[in-house]
C-alpha positions in Angstrom: 97.4 119.1 71.5 97.4 121.8 74.2 100.2 123.7 76.0 100.0 125.5 79.3 101.9 127.9 81.4 105.2 126.2 82.4 105.0 123.6 79.6 108.6 122.6 78.7 109.3 122.3 75.0 112.4 120.8 73.4 113.3 121.8 69.8 115.4 119.5 67.7 117.3 119.6 64.4 117.0 117.3 61.4 119.1 114.7 63.2 116.8 115.0 66.2 119.5 116.5 68.3 118.5 119.1 70.9 118.7 122.7 69.7 117.1 124.5 72.6 114.6 124.0 75.5 112.0 126.6 76.2 109.5 127.3 79.0 106.1 128.8 78.3 105.7 131.9 80.4 102.4 133.3 79.2 99.5 132.5 76.9 97.1 135.1 75.6 93.4 134.6 76.4 92.5 134.1 72.8 95.2 131.5 72.4 96.9 133.6 69.7 100.3 134.6 71.3 102.7 132.7 73.6 105.7 134.0 75.5 108.6 131.6 76.0 112.2 131.8 77.4 115.1 129.6 76.8 116.1 127.5 79.9 118.9 125.3 78.4 121.6 127.9 79.4 123.1 127.9 75.9 122.2 131.6 75.8 124.1 133.5 78.5 121.4 136.2 78.9 118.1 134.9 77.5 115.1 137.2 77.1 111.4 136.4 76.8 110.3 135.9 73.2 106.8 136.2 71.6 105.7 133.4 69.4 102.4 132.3 67.7 100.4 129.8 69.6 99.4 128.0 66.4 103.0 127.8 65.2 104.1 126.0 68.4 101.1 123.6 68.2 102.0 122.8 64.6 105.6 122.2 65.5 104.5 119.8 68.3 102.9 117.6 65.7 106.3 117.0 64.1 109.2 115.0 65.5 111.3 118.3 65.8 109.5 119.6 68.8 108.3 117.7 71.8 106.7 118.5 75.2 108.9 117.3 78.1 107.2 115.7 81.1 110.1 116.3 83.5 110.8 119.9 84.6 114.5 120.3 85.3 113.7 122.8 88.0 111.2 120.6 89.9 113.7 119.8 92.7 114.5 123.5 93.2 110.8 124.2 93.6 110.6 121.5 96.3 113.6 122.1 98.5 114.2 120.4 101.8 113.0 122.2 104.9 116.6 122.7 106.1 117.7 124.2 102.8 114.7 126.5 102.7 115.2 127.7 106.2 118.8 128.5 105.5 118.3 130.4 102.3 114.7 131.7 102.7 115.9 135.3 103.6 118.0 135.6 100.4 115.1 134.2 98.3 112.6 136.7 99.9 115.0 139.6 99.3 115.1 138.8 95.6 111.3 138.4 95.5 110.7 141.8 97.1 112.6 143.4 94.3 110.4 142.0 91.5 107.1 140.9 93.0 105.3 144.2 92.0 106.4 143.9 88.4 106.3 140.3 87.3 102.5 140.3 87.2 102.5 142.9 84.5 102.0 140.3 81.8 102.6 140.5 78.9 103.7 144.1 79.3 107.0 143.2 81.0 107.9 140.7 78.3 108.3 143.5 75.6 112.0 144.4 75.5 111.5 148.2 75.6 109.0 147.9 78.5 111.3 145.5 80.3 114.2 148.1 80.1 112.0 150.8 81.5 110.8 148.6 84.4 114.3 147.6 85.3 115.3 151.3 85.3 112.3 152.0 87.7 113.4 149.1 90.0 116.9 150.4 90.0 115.8 153.9 90.9 113.6 152.6 93.8 116.1 150.1 95.2 119.5 151.2 94.1 120.3 147.8 92.8 122.3 147.4 89.6 120.4 146.7 86.3 122.5 143.6 85.8 121.4 142.2 89.2 117.8 142.9 88.4 117.9 141.2 85.0 119.6 138.2 86.6 116.8 137.9 89.3 114.1 138.2 86.6 115.7 135.5 84.5 116.0 133.2 87.6 112.3 133.7 88.2 111.2 133.0 84.6 113.6 130.2 83.9 112.7 128.4 87.2 109.0 128.3 86.5 107.7 131.7 87.9 107.7 130.5 91.5 109.2 132.1 94.5 111.4 129.0 95.2 113.1 129.5 91.8 114.9 132.4 93.4 116.7 130.2 95.9 120.4 130.9 95.5 123.1 128.8 93.9 126.0 128.1 96.2 128.5 129.6 93.7 126.7 132.8 93.5 126.1 133.4 97.2 127.5 136.7 98.4 128.1 138.5 101.6 125.4 140.1 103.7 124.8 143.8 103.6 125.5 146.0 106.5 122.9 147.6 108.6 122.6 151.4 108.3 123.9 153.6 111.1 122.1 156.7 112.2 123.0 159.7 110.1 124.9 162.5 111.7 122.8 165.1 110.0 119.3 165.5 111.4 116.6 165.5 108.8 113.4 167.4 108.9 112.6 170.8 110.4 114.2 171.6 113.8 112.0 171.5 116.8 111.2 174.4 119.1 113.5 172.9 121.7 116.4 172.8 119.1 115.7 176.4 118.1 115.7 177.6 121.7 118.6 175.5 123.1 120.7 175.1 120.0 122.1 172.1 118.0 123.1 170.2 121.2 119.5 169.0 121.4 118.9 168.6 117.7 117.2 165.1 118.0 117.7 161.9 116.0 116.6 160.5 112.6 114.3 157.5 112.4 116.2 154.5 111.1 115.2 150.9 110.4 115.8 149.8 114.0 113.3 152.5 115.2 110.7 151.4 112.6 111.0 147.8 114.0 110.3 149.1 117.5 107.4 151.2 116.1 105.9 148.1 114.6 106.3 146.1 117.8 104.7 149.0 119.8 101.6 149.1 117.5 101.1 145.3 117.9 101.7 145.3 121.6 100.1 148.5 122.8 97.7 149.7 120.1 96.2 147.0 117.9 93.0 145.7 119.4 93.5 147.9 122.5 91.2 150.7 123.7 93.9 153.3 123.7 95.3 156.3 121.7 98.4 156.7 119.6 99.7 159.1 122.2 99.3 156.5 124.9 101.0 153.9 122.7 104.0 156.3 122.1 104.4 156.7 125.9 104.3 153.0 126.5 106.9 152.5 123.8 109.2 155.1 125.3 108.9 153.5 128.7 109.8 150.1 127.4 112.2 150.5 124.5 113.9 153.9 124.8 115.5 153.7 128.3 119.0 154.2 129.7 118.6 152.0 132.7 116.5 151.6 135.9 116.2 153.4 139.2 114.6 152.3 142.4 111.5 154.1 143.5 109.5 153.1 146.6 111.2 149.7 146.5 110.5 149.0 142.9 112.6 149.3 139.7 111.4 152.1 137.4 112.8 152.6 133.9 114.9 155.7 133.3 113.9 157.3 130.0 116.5 158.4 127.4 116.6 162.2 126.9 114.0 163.4 124.3 116.8 164.4 122.0 118.1 160.8 121.9 114.7 159.2 121.1 112.2 159.6 118.2 109.6 162.2 118.8 105.8 161.6 118.9 105.6 163.6 115.6 108.0 161.2 113.9 106.1 158.2 115.3 102.8 159.7 114.1 104.2 160.4 110.6 105.5 156.8 110.3 102.1 155.4 111.5 100.1 157.4 109.0 102.4 156.6 106.1 102.5 152.9 107.0 99.0 152.0 107.9 96.6 154.7 106.5 93.0 155.3 107.2 91.6 151.8 106.7 93.8 150.4 109.5 92.8 153.2 111.8 89.1 152.7 111.2 89.4 148.9 111.7 91.3 149.3 114.9 88.7 151.8 116.2 85.5 150.0 115.4 86.7 146.4 115.1 87.1 144.0 112.2 83.6 142.6 112.3 82.0 146.0 112.3 84.3 147.2 109.6 83.2 144.3 107.3 79.6 145.0 108.0 79.5 148.8 107.9 82.9 150.3 107.0 84.1 148.4 104.0 83.7 149.8 100.5 80.7 148.6 98.6 82.5 147.4 95.5 81.6 143.7 95.4 84.1 141.2 94.2 84.7 142.6 90.7 88.4 142.9 91.3 88.6 139.1 91.5 86.4 138.5 88.5 87.6 135.4 86.6 88.7 135.9 83.0 88.6 132.3 81.9 88.8 128.6 83.1 91.5 128.2 85.7 91.9 131.9 86.5 90.3 131.5 89.9 89.3 128.3 91.8 87.2 128.7 94.9 87.6 126.1 97.7 85.5 125.7 100.8 84.3 123.0 103.2 81.1 122.1 105.0 80.0 119.4 107.4 77.5 117.0 105.7 74.0 116.8 107.3 74.2 113.0 107.6 75.6 110.4 110.0 77.6 107.5 108.5 78.7 104.1 109.6 82.1 102.4 109.5 83.2 100.5 106.5 85.1 98.1 108.7 82.1 97.4 111.1 78.7 98.8 110.0 77.4 98.6 113.5 79.6 101.6 114.5 78.4 105.1 113.8 81.4 107.3 112.8 79.7 110.8 112.7 79.2 113.3 110.0 81.5 113.7 107.0 83.5 116.7 105.8 83.0 117.8 102.2 85.5 120.0 100.3 84.4 121.4 97.0 86.7 123.1 94.5 84.9 125.1 91.8 86.0 127.1 88.8 84.8 130.7 89.3 84.5 131.3 85.5 82.5 128.3 84.5 81.0 127.1 87.8 82.4 123.6 87.0 83.3 121.5 90.0 86.9 120.7 89.4 87.8 118.9 92.7 86.2 117.2 95.7 87.2 115.5 98.9 84.8 113.6 101.2 86.3 112.3 104.5 86.4 112.6 108.2 89.3 115.1 108.4 87.9 118.3 109.9 88.2 121.5 107.9 92.0 121.7 107.8 95.0 121.9 105.6 95.1 118.1 105.3 91.6 117.9 103.9 92.1 121.0 101.7 95.2 119.4 100.3 93.2 116.3 99.3 90.7 118.4 97.5 93.4 120.3 95.7 95.1 117.1 94.6 91.8 115.8 93.3 91.7 118.8 90.9 94.7 117.4 89.1 93.3 113.8 89.0 92.0 112.2 85.8 88.3 112.2 86.7 87.5 109.1 84.6 90.0 107.1 86.7 88.7 108.7 89.9 85.1 107.8 89.1 86.0 104.3 88.1 87.5 103.7 91.6 84.0 104.5 93.0 82.3 102.2 90.5 81.0 105.1 88.3 81.8 104.9 84.5 82.2 108.2 82.6 84.2 109.5 79.7 86.9 112.1 80.0 84.7 114.7 78.2 82.1 114.3 80.9 84.5 115.8 83.5 87.5 117.2 81.7 89.3 119.2 84.4 92.7 118.0 85.6 94.8 121.1 86.0 95.9 123.7 88.6 94.6 127.3 88.5 96.4 130.7 88.5 94.7 131.7 91.8 92.9 130.0 94.7 90.3 131.8 96.7 89.8 130.3 100.1 89.2 130.9 103.8 91.9 132.4 105.9 92.3 129.3 108.1 93.7 126.5 105.9 95.5 128.7 103.4 97.2 130.9 105.8 99.2 128.0 107.3 102.9 127.4 106.6 101.9 124.4 104.5 100.0 126.6 102.1 103.4 128.3 101.2 104.2 125.1 99.3 101.5 125.9 96.8 102.8 129.4 96.2 106.5 128.5 96.2 106.3 125.3 94.2 103.5 126.0 91.7 103.4 129.8 91.5 99.7 129.8 92.5 98.3 133.0 94.1 96.2 132.6 97.3 93.3 135.0 97.7 92.2 134.7 101.4 88.8 136.1 101.9 88.3 138.4 104.9 86.5 136.9 108.0 82.7 137.4 108.2 82.6 137.7 104.4 81.4 134.3 103.1 79.7 136.3 100.2 83.1 136.6 98.6 83.1 132.8 98.0 79.5 132.8 96.9 79.9 130.4 94.0 81.0 127.5 96.2 78.8 128.5 99.2 75.7 128.3 97.0 76.8 124.8 95.8 76.8 123.5 99.4 73.2 124.7 100.0 72.1 122.9 96.8 74.0 119.8 97.7 72.5 119.4 101.2 69.0 120.0 99.8 69.6 117.5 97.0 70.6 114.8 99.6 67.7 115.5 101.9 65.3 115.2 99.0 65.9 111.4 99.0 65.5 111.0 102.8 68.9 109.2 103.1 69.1 107.2 106.3 71.0 109.2 109.0 70.1 112.6 107.6 69.9 115.4 110.2 66.5 117.2 110.3 65.3 120.3 111.9 63.9 118.6 115.0 67.2 116.8 115.7 68.0 118.7 118.9 64.4 119.4 119.9 63.4 117.7 123.2 61.6 114.5 122.4 62.8 114.7 118.7 64.0 111.5 117.0 67.7 110.8 117.2 68.5 110.3 113.5 72.0 109.2 114.2 70.7 105.7 115.0 69.3 105.5 111.4 72.8 105.8 109.9 73.3 103.1 107.2 75.7 104.6 104.6 79.5 104.2 104.6 81.9 107.0 103.7 82.6 105.5 100.3 78.9 105.2 99.5 78.3 108.8 100.5 81.3 110.0 98.4 79.7 108.1 95.4 76.5 110.0 96.0 78.4 113.3 96.1 80.2 112.6 92.9 76.9 111.7 91.1 75.4 115.1 92.2 78.5 116.8 90.9 78.2 115.2 87.5 74.6 116.3 87.5 75.5 119.8 88.5 78.2 120.1 85.8 75.5 119.5 83.1 72.8 121.6 84.7 71.8 125.0 83.2 73.0 127.9 85.4 70.2 130.4 86.0 71.2 134.0 85.7 74.7 133.3 84.3 75.9 136.4 82.3 77.0 135.0 78.9 79.7 136.8 77.0 78.9 138.2 73.6 80.9 135.5 71.8 79.0 132.8 73.8 75.7 134.2 72.8 76.8 134.2 69.1 78.0 130.6 69.4 74.6 129.7 71.0 76.2 128.2 74.1 73.8 126.6 76.6 75.0 127.9 80.0 75.9 124.7 81.8 79.2 124.5 83.7 80.6 121.9 81.3 79.7 123.9 78.1 81.1 127.1 79.5 84.3 125.3 80.6 84.8 123.7 77.2 84.1 127.0 75.4 86.4 129.0 77.7 89.1 126.3 77.3 89.2 127.0 73.6 88.8 130.8 73.7 89.7 132.1 77.1 92.3 129.6 78.3 96.0 130.3 78.9 96.2 130.2 82.7 95.6 126.5 83.5 98.8 124.7 84.8 99.4 121.0 84.0 101.3 119.1 86.7 101.9 115.4 87.2 100.2 113.6 90.0 103.7 112.8 91.5 104.5 116.5 91.6 101.3 117.5 93.3 101.3 114.6 95.8 105.0 115.0 96.8 104.5 118.7 97.5 101.1 118.5 99.2 101.1 115.1 101.0 101.2 115.3 104.8 104.5 114.1 106.4 105.2 111.9 109.3 107.8 109.8 111.1 108.2 106.1 110.6 110.4 103.6 112.5 112.6 101.1 110.7 112.5 97.7 112.6 113.1 94.1 111.9 109.4 93.6 111.0 109.4 96.4 108.5 108.9 100.2 108.3 106.3 100.8 111.1 104.0 103.8 110.5 100.7 104.3 112.3 101.2 100.8 113.8 101.2 99.2 110.3 104.3 97.6 108.6 105.6 98.5 105.2 108.3 97.2 102.9 109.9 97.8 99.5 112.3 96.0 97.2 114.9 98.8 97.9 114.7 98.3 101.6 115.0 94.5 101.3 118.0 94.7 98.9 119.8 97.3 101.1 119.2 95.2 104.3 117.1 97.7 106.2 115.3 95.2 108.3 118.4 93.2 109.2 119.9 96.5 110.5 116.6 97.4 112.1 116.7 94.2 114.3 119.9 95.4 115.9 119.1 99.2 116.1 116.0 101.0 115.1 116.0 104.4 113.3 113.4 106.8 112.0 112.6 108.0 108.5 110.5 110.9 107.2 107.5 109.6 105.2 104.8 111.1 102.9 101.4 109.4 103.1 97.9 109.6 101.7 95.3 109.4 104.5 92.7 108.2 102.0 94.4 104.9 101.4 97.0 103.4 103.7 98.4 100.8 101.3 101.4 103.0 100.4 103.8 105.4 102.0 106.7 107.2 100.4 110.3 107.5 101.7 112.7 109.5 99.6 110.7 109.1 96.5 110.4 105.3 97.0 107.0 103.6 97.3 106.6 101.3 100.3 103.7 98.8 100.4 101.9 97.1 103.3 103.5 93.8 104.3 101.4 90.6 104.3 100.8 90.9 108.0 98.8 94.1 107.5 97.3 93.6 104.1 93.9 93.5 105.7 94.0 97.3 105.9 94.6 97.7 102.2 92.1 100.1 100.6 91.0 101.6 103.9 91.3 105.3 105.0 93.7 106.1 107.8 90.9 107.3 110.1 89.1 103.9 109.6 92.3 102.0 110.4 92.9 104.2 113.5 89.4 103.6 114.6 89.8 99.9 114.3 93.1 100.0 116.1 91.5 102.0 118.9 88.7 99.5 119.3 91.0 96.6 119.3 93.2 98.1 121.9 90.2 99.0 124.0 88.9 95.4 123.8 92.3 94.1 124.8 92.5 96.4 127.8 88.9 95.5 128.7 89.8 91.8 128.7 93.0 92.4 130.7 91.4 91.4 134.0 90.0 88.1 132.6 93.3 87.3 130.9 95.2 87.8 134.1 92.6 85.7 136.0 93.0 82.9 133.3 96.7 83.0 133.9 96.3 82.7 137.7 93.8 79.8 137.3 96.1 78.0 134.9 99.1 78.5 137.2 97.1 77.2 140.1 96.2 74.0 138.2 99.8 73.5 137.1 101.0 73.9 140.7 98.5 71.3 141.9 99.8 68.8 139.3 103.4 69.5 140.2 102.7 69.1 144.0 100.9 65.8 143.5 103.7 64.5 141.2 106.3 65.4 143.8 104.4 63.6 146.5 103.9 60.5 144.3 107.5 60.4 143.1 108.9 60.9 146.7 106.9 57.8 147.8 109.0 55.6 145.4 112.3 56.8 146.6 113.7 54.1 149.1 117.1 55.6 149.6 118.8 52.3 148.9 120.2 53.4 145.5 123.0 55.9 145.2 122.8 58.9 142.9 125.2 57.4 140.4 123.2 54.1 140.3 120.0 56.0 139.5 121.7 58.0 136.8 123.3 55.0 135.1 119.9 53.4 134.6 118.4 56.3 132.5 118.8 54.5 129.2 117.3 51.2 130.4 114.5 53.1 132.1 113.8 55.1 129.0 113.6 51.9 126.8 111.2 50.3 129.3 109.0 53.4 129.4 109.0 53.6 125.7 107.7 50.0 125.3 105.1 50.7 128.0 103.8 53.7 126.1 103.8 51.8 122.8 101.7 49.0 124.4 99.2 51.5 125.6 99.0 53.5 122.4 99.0 50.7 119.8 96.1 50.3 117.3 95.7 46.5 117.5 91.9 46.8 118.3 91.2 48.8 115.2 89.4 46.0 113.2 88.3 43.8 116.1 86.3 46.4 118.0 84.5 47.7 114.9 82.7 44.6 113.5 80.1 46.6 111.7 82.7 48.7 110.0 84.6 45.5 109.0 81.5 44.1 107.4 81.0 47.3 105.4 84.6 47.1 104.5 84.2 43.6 103.2 81.1 44.5 101.3 83.2 47.2 99.6 85.9 44.7 98.7 83.4 42.8 96.5 83.1 45.9 94.4 86.7 45.6 93.5 85.8 42.7 91.1 84.5 45.2 88.7 87.9 46.8 88.3 90.7 45.7 86.0 93.0 42.9 87.1 95.8 45.4 87.8 93.6 47.5 90.0 92.3 44.3 91.8 95.9 43.2 92.5 96.8 46.6 94.0 93.7 46.6 96.2 94.4 43.0 97.5 97.9 44.0 98.2 96.8 47.0 100.2 94.3 44.9 102.2 96.8 42.1 103.0 99.4 44.7 104.1 97.0 46.2 106.6 96.0 42.9 108.0 99.5 41.6 108.3 100.6 44.8 110.1 97.8 44.2 112.5 98.9 40.7 113.3 102.5 41.8 113.8 101.3 44.2 116.4 99.6 41.5 118.4 102.8 39.5 118.7 
């Protein structure tokens, strides 16, 4: 039995009635101490409590304490986009109050320390202690995520008022004030001015070959003006008097106190040069992992191999994208994604979701049988170290807001800060090339006259993914050269393989891994799209889906009269399901052929089908023209033949009155031409064979013989009737 951060535990009495519900806030590295907080709201002002890890584990072996699978605050941590946009500002204001203090674990959980920290926050912000305690409780009770600070409707209050410029001038008087008197005393810098300063730095200074003095002048000319005047036919801004605008000295003071030396240096020599020559030489010790799950590193590479389509192996689909997620402490590969999605948030999301997947089930889908202890990772980390691209997007905020994970974005041009996963890619490519897999890209690929290895492609994406997983399983049990074992590891004679280090750390250095359900991770990280509800089903990516709920509620009957759209969640790796409002929709029978395929494979097939249809459009139109021409010829000939029989002696009514008689005569004529009277007469050889077979009937029972004779006589009598 294990517990993790954010594990929900329900305690019960002897009658198994709920006493309290607690959330785990913190676990010590040596798995000795746990901090919990009551979330059942029976206590009006709950505070964090310290408990023994072993005591909780022991209680969980009894019926009086159980781990709950459902977190009551899950919905709050996954708000709708509209709700989040409406209340994001209030949430962020709360977060700004406490964000510098909540990471002081377990220091902040000690009551006396908490009191001192609240006093410090009160001194710095002017907020009341009661308000600060309330925000801290919201954060802890809601799962230590930013979204747990979203407001309750009943507690929303009025907005604060913006500050006005103070009447009393702060700071020493200028020479101008000293000489001319208090009429030109100047102004104080307020929040509105700081906003303008920030805009001016971004607009006129950052990345520009200019000085702060020049930036100040540009700012005055654009933002501190009283109007415009016409000069030489052009409008020129009229500057505010100096005493009504911030001075250069005030602007310079703000800049130095806000940005400091590093920003100045970076702006002067450029980001690339700073990373190469200006940055401090301190390595990455500040991000050193303290145990399994403390830091996961994630990165992507393009595989050095060309693949073929699983739908049609004659088609080359290009090179795959590989995402690897690795635990920085143990070097264990904890997640993987192999697909065609370019390095992007979508592909990174797939890799992150894989970290929470049961690896035994995942491998079984690929036809690889392992035990859970062969690849035991299925949790989320405390921090993720990644490139700036994918994890600086708006989508990445979901990880922070919903799961409380910290994102460490490495600076550009500094791949060395993700060295653990970068080295794995080099080993991986070398490992594949060792087997000379068909379609592998070699050094002479782009050399003039070199062989085009793309034409050698033979592997599908799924087969390549299987190879990648096999190399990962090998890596996880391979000795790591140069790994610095801890003293306790040496005493325990730990062989330094990623799997051994993970297992040892899981027992002795754990406490930061986060257990989440697959539904939680998927519903938060799945890409979204728009589907159309029609009479044929819910249409998404030109495929039709249905569910029992939609059928029972008459969606498709309504869709026949008027279509409407629905927001969907989908998994690009398998198109057999989509999700609408928490309901799973399956492919209809019409599109079941796509079941089990990736979205990119289906889209490729759809594209080729549409291209083939468009390519055949001319021949189809020609076929239609040819057929119409033949039909017209028949019609013209029939008109000519029919007109030849019209004598004009019969009136219209006489012709119409004979329709029934004519129909009967025509029917008899057709029957005469279509009857089967010559079936036995014209096939004497067949008749002889038939008679020969009749003799065999004698070997049957009397009852069978009678039935056979009856059938033969019936056929012959029907034939004679037809001749009459």
